[in-house]
C-alpha positions as CSV (number, residue, x, y, z in Angstrom):
1,M,3.1,-21.6,22.2
2,N,0.7,-19.4,21.1
3,T,-0.6,-16.8,23.7
4,T,-2.2,-14.0,21.6
5,T,-5.9,-13.4,22.4
6,P,-8.8,-14.1,19.9
7,L,-9.8,-10.6,17.9
8,S,-13.6,-9.5,17.1
9,P,-14.0,-10.8,13.8
10,E,-13.9,-7.0,12.6
11,L,-10.6,-6.4,14.5
12,E,-9.2,-9.6,13.1
13,R,-10.3,-8.4,9.3
14,L,-8.9,-5.0,9.9
15,A,-5.5,-6.3,11.2
16,R,-5.3,-9.0,8.0
17,R,-6.5,-6.0,5.7
18,N,-3.4,-3.8,7.6
19,V,-0.9,-6.5,6.7
20,G,-2.2,-7.1,3.1
21,L,-1.9,-3.7,2.3
22,R,1.8,-3.6,4.0
23,M,2.9,-6.6,2.2
24,G,1.8,-5.3,-0.9
25,W,3.9,-2.4,-0.6
26,L,7.0,-4.5,0.4
27,I,6.5,-6.6,-3.0
28,H,6.3,-3.4,-4.9
29,A,9.4,-2.0,-3.1
30,T,11.2,-5.5,-3.8
31,V,10.4,-5.4,-7.1
32,F,11.2,-1.8,-7.7
33,V,14.7,-2.7,-6.5
34,L,15.2,-5.8,-8.9
35,V,14.0,-4.2,-12.0
36,N,15.5,-0.5,-11.6
37,A,18.8,-2.6,-10.8
38,G,18.4,-4.4,-14.1
39,L,17.6,-1.3,-15.9
40,W,20.7,0.9,-14.6
41,L,23.0,-1.9,-15.1
42,A,21.8,-2.2,-18.8
43,G,21.6,1.7,-18.9
44,S,25.3,2.0,-17.9
45,R,26.5,-0.4,-20.9
46,S,24.9,1.9,-23.3
47,G,24.6,5.1,-21.8
48,W,21.0,5.0,-20.9
49,L,20.3,6.0,-17.3
50,G,17.0,4.2,-16.7
51,L,14.5,7.3,-16.7
52,P,11.7,5.0,-16.0
53,T,13.4,4.6,-12.8
54,G,12.0,8.5,-11.6
55,G,8.4,7.7,-12.3
56,W,8.4,4.5,-10.4
57,V,9.8,6.1,-7.6
58,I,7.0,8.7,-7.1
59,G,4.4,5.9,-7.5
60,L,6.4,3.8,-4.8
61,L,6.5,6.9,-2.7
62,V,2.8,7.5,-2.9
63,H,2.1,4.0,-2.3
64,G,4.2,3.9,0.8
65,A,2.4,7.0,1.9
66,V,-1.1,5.4,1.5
67,V,0.0,2.5,3.3
68,W,2.3,3.4,5.8
69,L,1.3,7.1,6.9
70,R,-2.9,6.8,5.6
71,P,-3.6,10.7,6.5
72,L,-7.3,10.2,5.9
73,G,-7.9,7.0,4.4
74,D,-9.7,4.9,6.9
75,G,-11.4,7.5,9.1
76,L,-12.6,9.5,5.6
77,R,-13.7,5.9,4.4
78,E,-15.2,5.1,7.6
79,R,-17.0,8.3,7.6
80,L,-18.4,8.1,4.0
81,L,-19.5,4.7,4.7
82,A,-21.6,5.6,7.8
83,Q,-23.2,8.5,5.7
84,E,-24.1,6.1,3.5
85,R,-25.5,3.6,5.3
86,Q,-27.6,6.3,6.9
87,R,-29.0,7.4,3.5
88,L,-29.8,3.7,2.5
89,S,-31.3,3.3,6.0
90,D,-33.5,6.5,5.4
91,R,-35.2,5.7,2.4
């Protein structure tokens, strides 16, 4: 039985957006693990140690920080959006 109360359209949109961002990061992390496992396996046979892994680690960490920590993201975006709305309505 579903006992959750319905959200306002704005909260529903925000919830779906946040879940989409987190799912995107989980897919990114899964692809990272699979591809880099293959690179390291191939590299161990040929002496190549998979240098692209380092760059991808940085990208995955930045992506994770944006999704999971969001230090300024939403607040800054909302402030800029409010300023733009105000600017347009003052015309």
